N, C-alpha and C positions, 0 to 999 in steps of 0.2 A: 552463558547466563541467559535465561529466558525471562524477560521482564513483562509482567502483566499489569493491567489496570483493571480493577474490579470493583463491584458494588456489593456490600454486605451490611445488613442492619442499617440501611439508609445512609451509609458512609461510603465514599469513593476513596480508594487507596491504591497505591502501587505495591507490588510484591515481586518475588522471584519464584517461578514454578520449578519445583523439583519433584519429578515423578508425578503423582496425583495430588501433591500437596503444595500449597502456596506459603512461602515464608514471607510474613508481612514486614513491610518496611515503612519507616518514617521518611517524610520528604519526598523528593522527586528525583528521577534519574537524569533529568535535564538540567544543564547548567544555566542559571538565569542570565539573561542578556547583560545584566549589569554586574556580574560576578565572574570569577575565573574557576571556581570550584563548585562541586555538587554536594548537596546535603541529602544523602541517600543511605540510611543505616538501618540494619535489622532491628525490629522491635522485640525479638525474642519469642514471638508467637507464630503459630502456623494454623492453617485451616485447610480443609479438603476443597479441591476445585469444584466438587459437586455441591458445595455449600454456598457458592457465590455466583454472581452473574459476571461473566467476562465482558468487558467493554472494549471499544477501540483503544489500542494501546497508547495513543497519543492524541493531543488536541492541537492540530496544526493551525498556524496563522494562515497558511496557504498550502495548496497541493499543486506541485508542478509536475506535468506529465510530458512524456516524450512520444511524439508521433512517428510512425514508420521507423522504428529503431531495431527491428529484427529483419534480417535479409529475407527470411521466409515470408514475412508479412508484406514487404514491398513487392516481392515476386508474385504473391497471391493476387495483388491488385494491378500487376503489370506497371508499377511505378518506378521511376529512377531512384537510385540510392541517393539520399540527401547528402549534400556537401558539408552541411553543419547541422547540429541538432535542431529538430523542429520541436518547440516547446509551446504548451498551452497550459491553462490552469483550470482547476476545479475549486469551488468554494468550500470552506470547512463545514458549512451546513449540509454538505452531501455525505459526510462521514457517518457510517454506522459500524457496529461491531459484529463479532461472530454471533451467529444464530439470530440476528435481527433480520427483518424482512426487507427485501428490495420491493419498493412500491412502484408499480407501473402507472405513470401518470396519464396514459392515453392508450389507444389501440395501435400505435405505430410499432415499427420493428424496433425492439429494444434488445441490445446485444450484450453478452458477457465479453470480457477481455482480461485474461489472467496476466498478472504483472508482478515482478519483484519490485518491492518498494524499499527505498532508502529512508531511514528515519534520522533526521538531523538532531545531534545532541547538544550543540552549542552554537552561538552566533558565529556566522562565517561570511566572509566577503573576500573576493579575489584569491581563492585558494589555488595554489599551483597543483597540477595533476599529480605530481610526485607526493604531495601531502594530503591527498584526497581523504584519507581515513581519519585525519585529525578531527574533523567536525562530525563524524558519523557515530551515532549511538549504536545502531544495528540495522537489522533488515526484517521485513515482515511481508505478508501476502497482501495483495491488493487486487480489486476487481474494478476496472475502469468501465463501468456500465455506461452505455451510449445509446442515445436515440438516433437511429440512422436516418429517419425521415427529416428530423430537424437539422441534422448535420448536412444533408444534401440541400435542403431548402434554403438554409442560411448562408451556405458557402463558407462558413467558419464554424468553430466547434463549441463556443461557449454554452449556448442553450442546450445543445445535445448532450453535454457532459455534466451539467450542473444541477439537475433536479435533485431534490432531497432523496437521500438513500442511494445515490448513484456512486458512492465511494466506500464500499465495504472494505474494512481494514482489520488485520489481525492474523491469528488470535493473540500473538505476543510479539515482542521484539527480541530477536535472537542476536546477541552481541558478539558471539564467538563463532564466526563462520566465514569461509572464503567464498565470496559471492560470484566468482568469475566463471564458474562452469556448473551452475546448479540446474537441475531439472525443474521446469516450470510447467504446470499442467492445469487444465480445466476439466472437470467432470460434470456433466449435466445429467441428473437423475441416475447417477452411477456409471454413465457411459463416458469414456474419455473422448474429448473433443479437441483439445489443444495439447501439444507436447513439444517442448523445445528446451534447449540448454542456453543459459545466459552467455555462453561462448559465441552464440550466433548474434549477439548484439552488434549493431553497426558502430555505435559509440559506447565504449565501455564506461564503467562507473568513474574511473579517474577523470576521463574527458567530460562526463556529464557534470560532475561536481565543479570542475574548473570553469566550464562554460556558463552554467547557471549562476554560480557565485560571482562571475564577472558582470552579470546583468543585474542581479538583485541580491540583497542581503538575505541570507538564510537565517532563520530563527529557530531556537530550540523547539522541537516537536514538529517542525515542518516535514512534509512527506514529498519525496520525489519518486514518481512511478516511472519505471525505466522503459516501458513499451511492451507491446504484446506480440506474440508470434502468430503465425498463420492459424486458421481454423476458427476464427470468430463466428459466432452464431446467435440465433435468437433465443430469448427466454420468454416464457409465458407463465401466467398465474398457475400456481400449483407445482412449478418446477423447484428442484433443489440444485443449487449451483455450488460447487466446491472448487476452490483454488488451492492446489497442493504444490508446495515448493520443498524440494529435497533439503533436509536438514533444518527446515524452519517449522512447517506444520501444515495444517488444514484449515482453511477459512470457509465455513459453511453458512450459506444464507438461503432462506426460502424466498419465493416470489409471490406477490399478491397484487390484486388490482387496488387502485385507490378507492 
């Protein structure tokens, strides 16, 4: 199932993408924190995807990201393999959807980073690795846009990762896919710049869910970005960045100056 969030006729709704049409649904695919079941049922109507604006497929309370979680990325920077997951956060105000523009806030080096993102479906705390899938709605594409100068100057990552538009997400949530060996790629102006499989993750999805949920409560709609492979690079105004993940889709965003 490919769950989309979209805007049409000044209304924002969820639906399920089937081919080039969206089956419109009532309610939300996320289990409310104070309930155990979801209210997500077909309305009996459909529309063409060309008739709507696709939005980021979820509204997270937080975005938790993994640093140095691909062996190729650690090797790229000649850094040791972490002994435990390195996590940091981006604010929900950084989220944009497919076809929205990434806005460069300054003339510093701003980089793309392709990532597989986990979308949390229900409230979760202290999840055993064996039960990791219980709290997951599905998976989507994510671009962890980063200001390298701020990252270097600050010695930590919050400012570098948190500018508005620095968390492109989408185009939908795929609920029926095995995430453990997917091809994850970045294309810049049609040229492939990053390419790796999720089998190269240092900490796999079961370990990620278990570790993060032991630290903080995960809420419906939260995003976990699982890390980027080698090949990160700069984006400039006028560029088109595409994050492509096997079996999930293509997240496309333009780049403009503020």
